[in-house]
C-alpha positions in Angstrom: 23.3 22.7 -52.7 23.0 25.4 -55.6 26.1 28.1 -54.9 25.8 31.8 -55.0 28.3 33.8 -57.1 31.1 36.0 -55.1 32.6 38.6 -57.3 36.7 38.7 -56.6 39.0 40.8 -58.2 38.7 40.1 -61.9 36.8 36.5 -61.5 34.0 35.5 -59.4 34.1 32.8 -57.0 31.3 30.3 -56.1 30.0 30.9 -52.4 27.7 27.9 -51.0 24.8 28.9 -50.5 23.5 28.4 -46.5 21.5 25.6 -45.6 17.5 25.8 -45.3 15.7 24.2 -43.1 12.8 24.7 -41.3 11.8 22.6 -37.6 8.9 21.1 -36.9 7.2 19.3 -33.6 8.0 19.4 -30.2 7.6 21.6 -27.3 8.2 25.5 -27.6 11.2 25.8 -25.6 12.9 22.7 -27.5 12.2 24.2 -31.0 13.4 27.9 -30.2 16.5 25.9 -28.4 16.9 24.2 -32.1 16.2 26.9 -33.9 19.0 29.1 -31.9 21.3 26.4 -32.3 21.0 25.9 -36.0 21.2 29.7 -36.5 24.3 30.2 -34.5 25.9 27.5 -36.7 25.0 29.6 -39.8 22.1 27.4 -41.2 19.0 29.3 -42.4 15.7 28.5 -40.1 12.8 29.7 -42.2 10.3 29.0 -39.2 9.2 26.9 -36.4 5.8 25.3 -36.1 4.0 22.6 -33.6 2.7 20.3 -36.4 2.9 20.2 -40.4 -1.1 21.7 -40.0 0.4 25.1 -38.6 3.2 25.1 -41.2 0.9 24.1 -44.2 -1.7 27.1 -42.5 0.8 29.8 -42.5 0.2 32.9 -44.5 3.8 32.8 -46.0 4.6 29.6 -46.4 8.5 29.1 -46.1 10.8 29.5 -49.0 11.6 26.0 -50.6 13.5 24.0 -47.7 17.1 21.9 -48.8 15.9 19.8 -45.6 13.4 19.6 -43.0 13.9 19.5 -39.0 11.6 17.1 -37.6 11.2 17.0 -33.8 9.6 13.4 -33.7 8.0 13.6 -30.1 3.8 12.9 -31.1 3.0 9.9 -32.6 1.7 10.2 -36.2 3.3 13.3 -36.6 5.2 12.1 -39.2 2.5 10.5 -41.3 1.6 14.7 -41.2 4.5 15.5 -42.5 5.4 13.5 -45.7 3.6 14.4 -48.9 1.2 12.1 -51.2 3.9 9.7 -53.1 3.5 11.5 -56.0 4.6 14.9 -54.5 7.3 13.5 -52.7 10.2 14.4 -55.1 9.4 17.8 -54.7 9.8 17.8 -50.5 12.6 18.3 -48.8 14.2 15.4 -47.3 13.8 15.0 -43.3 16.1 14.7 -40.4 14.0 13.4 -37.7 15.0 13.5 -33.7 13.5 11.4 -31.6 12.6 13.3 -28.5 12.2 10.1 -26.4 14.5 7.9 -28.3 11.6 5.2 -28.5 12.2 1.9 -31.0 8.9 2.7 -32.1 9.6 6.2 -33.0 12.8 4.9 -35.1 11.1 2.1 -36.7 8.0 4.9 -38.0 11.1 7.3 -39.1 12.9 4.4 -41.1 9.6 3.2 -42.9 8.6 6.9 -43.5 12.1 7.4 -45.4 13.6 9.7 -43.1 16.9 10.0 -44.1 18.8 11.4 -41.1 17.5 10.0 -37.3 19.0 11.2 -34.4 18.0 11.5 -30.6 18.3 14.5 -28.0 21.6 13.2 -26.5 23.3 13.6 -30.0 25.6 17.1 -29.9 24.6 20.1 -31.7 27.4 19.3 -34.2 26.0 15.9 -35.4 22.7 17.6 -36.1 24.3 20.6 -38.3 26.6 17.7 -40.0 23.4 15.6 -40.1 21.4 18.5 -42.1 24.0 19.2 -44.4 24.6 15.6 -45.1 21.3 15.1 -45.9 20.5 18.6 -47.8 23.4 16.8 -50.1 21.8 13.5 -51.1 23.2 11.5 -48.2 22.1 9.4 -45.2 23.0 10.3 -41.3 22.4 7.9 -38.5 23.4 9.1 -35.0 25.3 7.1 -32.5 22.3 6.9 -30.1 19.6 5.9 -32.9 22.3 3.5 -34.1 22.4 1.9 -30.6 18.8 1.2 -30.8 19.0 -0.6 -34.0 21.6 -3.1 -32.7 19.4 -3.4 -29.4 16.2 -4.1 -31.4 18.4 -6.4 -33.8 19.8 -8.2 -31.3 16.4 -9.0 -29.5 14.9 -9.9 -32.8 17.9 -12.5 -33.4 16.5 -14.1 -30.6 13.2 -14.7 -31.8 13.3 -15.4 -35.3 16.4 -15.6 -38.1 16.5 -12.3 -40.5 14.9 -12.3 -43.7 17.8 -12.6 -46.6 17.4 -11.4 -49.8 15.3 -13.3 -52.2 18.5 -13.4 -54.5 21.9 -13.2 -53.3 23.9 -10.0 -54.0 26.7 -10.3 -55.9 30.4 -8.9 -54.5 29.8 -5.6 -56.5 26.7 -5.0 -55.2 28.0 -5.4 -51.8 30.1 -2.7 -52.6 27.8 -0.7 -53.8 25.7 -1.5 -51.2 28.3 -0.5 -48.0 28.8 2.3 -50.4 24.8 3.7 -50.4 25.1 3.3 -46.4 27.6 5.6 -45.9 25.7 7.9 -47.2 27.3 8.1 -50.8 25.4 9.6 -53.6 25.6 7.4 -57.1 28.1 9.9 -58.5 30.6 9.4 -55.1 30.2 5.6 -55.5 31.1 5.8 -59.1 33.9 7.8 -58.4 35.0 5.5 -55.7 34.9 2.7 -57.6 36.0 4.1 -61.0 32.7 3.0 -62.8 29.9 5.2 -64.6 27.1 6.7 -62.5 24.6 4.4 -64.8 26.7 1.8 -63.6 25.8 2.4 -59.9 22.1 3.3 -60.6 21.8 0.0 -62.2 23.7 -1.8 -59.5 21.3 0.3 -56.9 18.1 -0.4 -58.6 19.2 -4.3 -58.7 19.9 -4.3 -54.7 16.8 -2.4 -53.7 14.6 -4.8 -56.1 16.7 -8.1 -54.6 16.0 -6.7 -51.2 12.5 -5.9 -51.8 12.9 -2.1 -50.6 12.1 1.2 -51.9 14.4 3.9 -50.2 17.5 4.3 -48.8 16.7 4.1 -45.0 14.9 0.5 -45.3 17.8 -0.8 -47.3 20.0 0.7 -44.4 18.0 -1.2 -41.7 17.8 -4.2 -43.8 21.4 -4.6 -44.5 22.5 -3.9 -40.8 19.7 -7.0 -40.2 21.0 -9.2 -42.4 24.7 -8.8 -41.6 25.1 -7.3 -45.0 27.0 -4.3 -43.8 29.0 -3.8 -40.2 27.1 -1.4 -38.0 30.1 1.0 -37.7 30.0 1.9 -41.3 26.6 3.5 -41.0 27.1 5.3 -37.9 29.4 8.2 -37.3 
């Protein structure tokens, strides 16, 4: 996120700008509770709405958000939030809270490209951390959401073997994959492996192509399903 500049003495110090979000979905009482929680943790909440239509019909639309907080309770809510594919680059990333902790909601969230997933059993500090991680370009999986994935994978393995990548990943690609699943950006992964950012971006492109995915959330699910990374690497 951009930083504000604060004058101090003869020089100036960059003061990080507070993360901006909006709360959409869920019942009013839950929205109000989440809004109050985030405000007490010094996040800026630009507004709260029951659904995407209410938010879009607002006479004064919210200012540009760093991340959107979505209370995923009603089927189809994610579809109303997601803009057309050509506009997704300008839309804020999403952190979804699964109100009912249903596996179908988790799958919808991951297929929809949601970059942060929690349930109502997670703590307030987990939500704040998820919003900041996702706003910074990372991904975040709460412990309860991770448990749902683990249970789902156990059932899937009993039914059929997981689908492997069409082409095996190289050792370096596996290293990059693990770092991406931990929420690292290309720049952070490059620093960790002492290579250029362009090199990491090339590895990421090849990983996506080999695993036949087009976003980090789907990549993470694919990696866990095929035991390309350990589950504890992608849960806090």
